[in-house]
N, C-alpha and C positions, 0 to 999 in steps of 0.2 A: 504494500500500500504506500503510495507516494502522494503527499499533500503539499500543494503550493502554500506559500506563506502570505505574501502581500495581497490583500483583497479576498483572501480565502480564509486563513486563520484570523487575520485582522480585518477590521471593518472597512479599512481604506488602505491606500498605498503609503506605507511608512516612509519609503525613500522620497517620494514626492513631497510629503509633509515636512520632512527634514530639510529638503532643498528649499522649499518655499520659505521656511523660517530662518535658515542659516546660510544660504548661498546668495550670490548676486543674481540679478535677473537674467544674466547670460545663460543660466541653466535651462531656461525655457527655450531659447534659441537652439540649443543642443538637442533638447527634447523634440523639437519640431523636425530637425534633421533625421532623427531616428524614426519618428512616425512616418515621415515621407519615404523611408527606406534608403536614405543616402548613407547611413552608418548603421552598424550593428549595435546591439545593446551593450556589448563589452566596451566598445569605444565610447559610447554615449555615457555609460556610468563612470568610467575612469575620468573623463573630462569633467563631468558634473561634480564628482566627489572632490576633485581638485579645487573647486570653487568654495567648498565649505570653510567657514570661519566660525568655529565654536569649540569651546573647551570640552574635555571629556565629561566633566561634572555636569555642565549645562546640558550636554547632549543626553546623558543618561537620565537626567531629570525629565527631559522632554519625552524620552522613550517610555518613562514610567507612567505617562498619561495616555499612551497608545491604547485604544480600545480593541479588544479581541472578541471573537465569537464565544460567548460564555458556555455554549453547548459543545465546544471542541473537546474539553477534557472528557466528557461523557462518551463522545465518539471514540476517543483513544481507548477508553476503558472497554468499550464494546469490542474493538479490534483485538485487544489483548486477551479478553475473555475467550475469544474464539481462535486464538493462535495465529492471528493475522499480524505480521510485523508491520510497523508504520515508521516511515521516514519523512521528515519535512524537507522539501527541496525548494530552494529559493534562488532567484536571480537577483536578490537584494543583498542586504548587509548582515553578516553573521552576528556582529555585536548586538544589533537590534533584535534579530530573531531569537537569539539565545535569551536575552533579557525578558522578552514577552513570553516565551515558552516557560521560563522559570516562574514568572508571575502567575501564569495559568496553571502551574503545578503539573506540567507535562514534561516528562523526561523521555525524550525520543531522539534518535540520531538526526543530525542537521547537516545538510549539504548546502553551502551558500558561499558567496564571495566574501573575501576577508577584508574587513575594514581595519586599517592600521593607523594608529595615532603617530604623527611625526614630531610631536612636541608643540607647545603653545596652543594655537587654535587650528593647526593644519592636519590634513588627513590624506591618506592614499588608499586606493582600492586595488587589491590583487585578486587573481582569478585561478585558484588551485584546481578548479574543476572545469576549466575551459578546454576546448579542443579545436585545432585548426580547421577541421573540416565540418564544423557545426554549421548546418544550413541557415540558422538564424543568427549566426555570429554572436551567440549569447555569451555572457560571462560565465554562467554555469550551464553547461550543456546537459539538460535533464535526460536526454536520450541515452547518455552513458549509464546513468543509474538504472534505467529500465533494461538496457541491454545486458547489464551485469547481473540482473535479477535471476536467481535460480528457482524461484517459485513457479508453480504450474501456471499461474495467472498473475499479471501485473495490473494493478488498479491505480488509476490516476485521478486526483481531484484537483481542479484548478479553475482559473477564471481569466487568464490573460495570454498575451502574445508568447511569453516564455514557455507556455505549456503546449503550444501547438504541435511542435515536432514530436514531443513525447507522447502526445495523445494519439498520434498516428501509429505508434508501436505498442501502445497499451492494449490489454485485452478488454478492459472495462474502464469507461470514462464517465465520471460525474463532473458536469460542467455548468458554468454560469458565465455571464458577461461575454467578453470578446471570444473566449474559448468556445462557448456554446454557439455563438454566431458563426464561428469558423466551421465547427463540426456540422452545423446545419447546412452551410453553403456548399460543402464538399461531399456531403452525404456520409459523413463518418458517424457510426453508431455511438450514441451517448445517452446518458440519463441527466435530465435537468434537475438541479437543486438550487435552493436560494440561501440556505444556511445549514449549520451543522445539526440543528434539530431535525430538519428534513433529511439530511444525509444519513443521520443515525437511524432514522426510521426506514429509509430505503435499504441501507446495508443490512439491518436486522431482518427485513422481509426477504432479501436476497439470500442471506445465510439460511433462513428457515426453508426457503425453496430448495436450496442445495441439500439440506438434511433430508427433506421429504423425498427428493429425487434419488438420493443415494442410500436411503434407508439407514442413516447413521444415527445411533442412539444419542440422546442429548448429552450424555456424559463423555462422548468421544469428541476429540478435536475435529473441526470441520475441514475436510480437504477443499482446496480452492480449485474450481473448474471454470473454464470459460463459458459464459452464458450463451444461449443460442441467439438471443437478441439483447439489445441494450436499450 
């Protein structure tokens, strides 16, 4: 199970919120270049983070007010109760995602770009999970995580552009926002969700269907199989 962070776990895009508060207006020009397809997200993010002017203490205080989906912890619990490993995958900032997940009481593997403090109020972003042949030129190529998955089925939950390539290789996709629009436009099977209350209900129903189909006793861990439809 792979879950996007910004706009999925959180109620908004944390990177945009940080840039709006602590970067010069030039970040928006860079954003426009990315939206237009002139640059990839890796180049976009690196240049934008270079514009940040904020101390670690002030940044952390700001992140402490970031709102997250309050039903996400229950979703994580459901996954773990049924033996479904969950990883948070983000094309955003590891420092931010780690802090929000800790506040939510969620201890899960995190794959994200690395935000490095350079001293004073300066920052740099590095990309330990990038790859040169990423079709979306993302900082964090989510396709790699799914390709390395040894599970019978890979499940992706997301909402944005950084999830599009990964959705094409996932066995089951729960989508909203731009990701849902993309799946709809290209005919990629997906299940629509709006929040983790809905996602938890959908996943519980799907797990129940797998149990009934495979005649698995309730006390047995549920094997994950690809659904016939999404």
